[in-house]
PAZAPA-4460 file (N, C-alpha, C; in steps of 0.05 Angstrom, whole numbers, plus 32768, in hexadecimal, padded with zeros to 4 digits):
% residues 73
    n_x    n_y    n_z   ca_x   ca_y   ca_z    c_x    c_y    c_z   seq   type   mol
   7B69   7CB2   845C   7B52   7CC3   845A   7B43   7CC2   8475     1      X     A
   7B42   7CAB   8481   7B34   7CA9   849A   7B41   7CB9   84B0     2      X     A
   7B5C   7CBD   84AE   7B6A   7CCC   84C3   7B6B   7CEA   84BC     3      X     A
   7B62   7CF2   84A4   7B63   7D0D   849C   7B7D   7D16   848F     4      X     A
   7B90   7D04   848A   7BA9   7D0B   847F   7BA7   7D14   8462     5      X     A
   7B93   7D0A   8454   7B8D   7D12   8439   7B6F   7D17   8437     6      X     A
   7B68   7D28   8424   7B4B   7D30   8422   7B3B   7D1C   8411     7      X     A
   7B48   7D0F   83FE   7B39   7CFE   83EC   7B4A   7CE8   83E0     8      X     A
   7B3D   7CD5   83D4   7B4C   7CBF   83C7   7B5C   7CCA   83B0     9      X     A
   7B51   7CDD   83A1   7B5F   7CE9   838B   7B78   7CF8   8393    10      X     A
   7B76   7D06   83AA   7B8E   7D14   83B5   7BA4   7D00   83BB    11      X     A
   7B9D   7CEA   83C7   7BB1   7CD6   83CE   7BBD   7CC9   83B5    12      X     A
   7BAD   7CC3   83A1   7BB7   7CB7   8389   7BCB   7CCA   837B    13      X     A
   7BC4   7CE4   837A   7BD6   7CF8   836D   7BF0   7CFA   837C    14      X     A
   7BEF   7CF9   8397   7C07   7CFB   83A7   7C19   7CE3   83A1    15      X     A
   7C0E   7CCC   839F   7C1E   7CB4   839A   7C2A   7CB5   837E    16      X     A
   7C1B   7CBD   836B   7C25   7CBF   834F   7C3B   7CD4   834E    17      X     A
   7C37   7CEB   835A   7C4B   7D01   8358   7C63   7CFF   836A    18      X     A
   7C5E   7CF3   8382   7C73   7CF4   8396   7C81   7CDA   839D    19      X     A
   7C74   7CC4   8397   7C7F   7CAA   83A0   7C8A   7C9A   8388    20      X     A
   7C8B   7CA6   8371   7C98   7C98   835B   7C85   7C85   834C    21      X     A
   7C6C   7C86   8350   7C59   7C76   8341   7C58   7C81   8324    22      X     A
   7C5B   7C70   8310   7C5B   7C7A   82F5   7C42   7C89   82EE    23      X     A
   7C43   7CA2   82E4   7C2B   7CB1   82DF   7C19   7CA5   82CA    24      X     A
   7C23   7C94   82B9   7C12   7C87   82A5   7BFF   7C73   82B2    25      X     A
   7C05   7C6A   82CA   7BF4   7C58   82D9   7BE2   7C67   82EC    26      X     A
   7BCD   7C5A   82F5   7BBB   7C66   8308   7BC8   7C65   8324    27      X     A
   7BBD   7C74   8336   7BC6   7C73   8352   7BBC   7C5A   835F    28      X     A
   7BC6   7C55   8377   7BC0   7C3B   8385   7BA2   7C38   838C    29      X     A
   7B94   7C4E   8393   7B78   7C4B   839A   7B67   7C47   8381    30      X     A
   7B6D   7C54   836B   7B5F   7C4F   8353   7B63   7C32   8349    31      X     A
   7B7C   7C28   834D   7B82   7C0D   8346   7B72   7BF9   8357    32      X     A
   7B70   7C00   8371   7B61   7BEF   8383   7B43   7BEE   837B    33      X     A
   7B38   7C05   8373   7B1D   7C05   8369   7B1A   7BF3   8350    34      X     A
   7B2D   7BF4   833E   7B2C   7BE3   8326   7B2E   7BC6   832E    35      X     A
   7B3F   7BC0   8341   7B43   7BA4   8349   7B2B   7B9A   8359    36      X     A
   7B20   7BAA   836A   7B0A   7BA3   837B   7B14   7B9B   8397    37      X     A
   7B06   7BA4   83AB   7B0F   7B9F   83C7   7B0F   7B82   83CE    38      X     A
   7AFC   7B72   83C4   7AFB   7B56   83CB   7B13   7B47   83BF    39      X     A
   7B1A   7B4E   83A6   7B31   7B42   8399   7B4B   7B4A   83A6    40      X     A
   7B4C   7B64   83AE   7B64   7B6D   83BC   7B68   7B5E   83D6    41      X     A
   7B53   7B5A   83E5   7B54   7B4B   83FE   7B5D   7B2E   83F9    42      X     A
   7B52   7B22   83E4   7B5A   7B07   83DE   7B78   7B05   83D7    43      X     A
   7B82   7B19   83C8   7B9F   7B19   83C2   7BB0   7B1E   83DA    44      X     A
   7BA7   7B30   83EC   7BB6   7B34   8405   7BB7   7B1B   8416    45      X     A
   7BA1   7B0C   8417   7BA1   7AF3   8427   7BB2   7ADE   841A    46      X     A
   7BB2   7ADD   83FF   7BC2   7AC9   83F1   7BE0   7ACF   83F3    47      X     A
   7BE7   7AE8   83F1   7C04   7AEF   83F0   7C10   7AF6   840B    48      X     A
   7BFF   7AFD   841E   7C09   7B04   8439   7C0C   7AEC   844B    49      X     A
   7C18   7AF1   8462   7C1C   7ADB   8475   7C09   7ADD   848C    50      X     A
   7BF6   7AF0   848B   7BE2   7AF3   84A0   7BEB   7B02   84B8    51      X     A
   7C03   7B0C   84B8   7C0D   7B1A   84D0   7C03   7B37   84D1    52      X     A
   7BFA   7B42   84BB   7BF0   7B5E   84BB   7BD2   7B5D   84B6    53      X     A
   7BC3   7B6D   84C6   7BA6   7B6D   84C1   7B9F   7B7D   84A8    54      X     A
   7B89   7B77   849B   7B81   7B86   8484   7B75   7BA0   848D    55      X     A
   7B78   7BB5   847E   7B6D   7BCF   8485   7B4E   7BCE   8488    56      X     A
   7B44   7BD9   849E   7B27   7BD8   84A2   7B17   7BE5   848B    57      X     A
   7B22   7BFA   847F   7B14   7C07   8469   7B11   7BF4   8451    58      X     A
   7B26   7BE4   844C   7B24   7BD1   8436   7B0F   7BBB   843C    59      X     A
   7B0E   7BB2   8454   7AFA   7B9E   845B   7ADE   7BAA   8458    60      X     A
   7AD9   7BC3   8461   7ABF   7BD0   845E   7AB8   7BD3   8440    61      X     A
   7ACC   7BDB   8430   7AC7   7BDE   8414   7ABE   7BC4   8407    62      X     A
   7ACB   7BAE   840E   7AC4   7B94   8403   7AA8   7B8C   840C    63      X     A
   7AA2   7B90   8425   7A88   7B88   8430   7A71   7B98   8424    64      X     A
   7A75   7BB2   8420   7A60   7BC4   8417   7A61   7BCA   83F9    65      X     A
   7A74   7BBF   83EB   7A77   7BC4   83CE   7A7E   7BE1   83C8    66      X     A
   7A8E   7BED   83D8   7A96   7C09   83D5   7AAF   7C0C   83C4    67      X     A
   7AB4   7C25   83BB   7ACC   7C2B   83AC   7AD6   7C47   83B5    68      X     A
   7AF0   7C4C   83B0   7AFB   7C67   83B6   7AF1   7C7C   83A3    69      X     A
   7AEE   7C74   838A   7AE5   7C87   8375   7ACA   7C7D   836B    70      X     A
   7AB8   7C90   8367   7A9E   7C88   835B   7AA0   7C89   833D    71      X     A
   7A93   7C75   8330   7A94   7C76   8312   7A86   7C8E   8307    72      X     A
   7A90   7C99   82F2   7A84   7CB0   82E5   7A6C   7CA9   82D5    73      X     A
***
């Protein structure tokens, strides 16, 4: 979204569900990330990763500012 490749989080989630083989009964990756929470996602990345890849800046900002891709209704 930051690069303009997709217009919204919803558009990206639909693309993953329809085009990348994500089961339609499940939510898309960004909706799942909102459910999980950015801070918890970062903790899991740090626990499971080897530290060779940097975390996405958008994820770090989301954790710091308490943001989400989707706003609750």
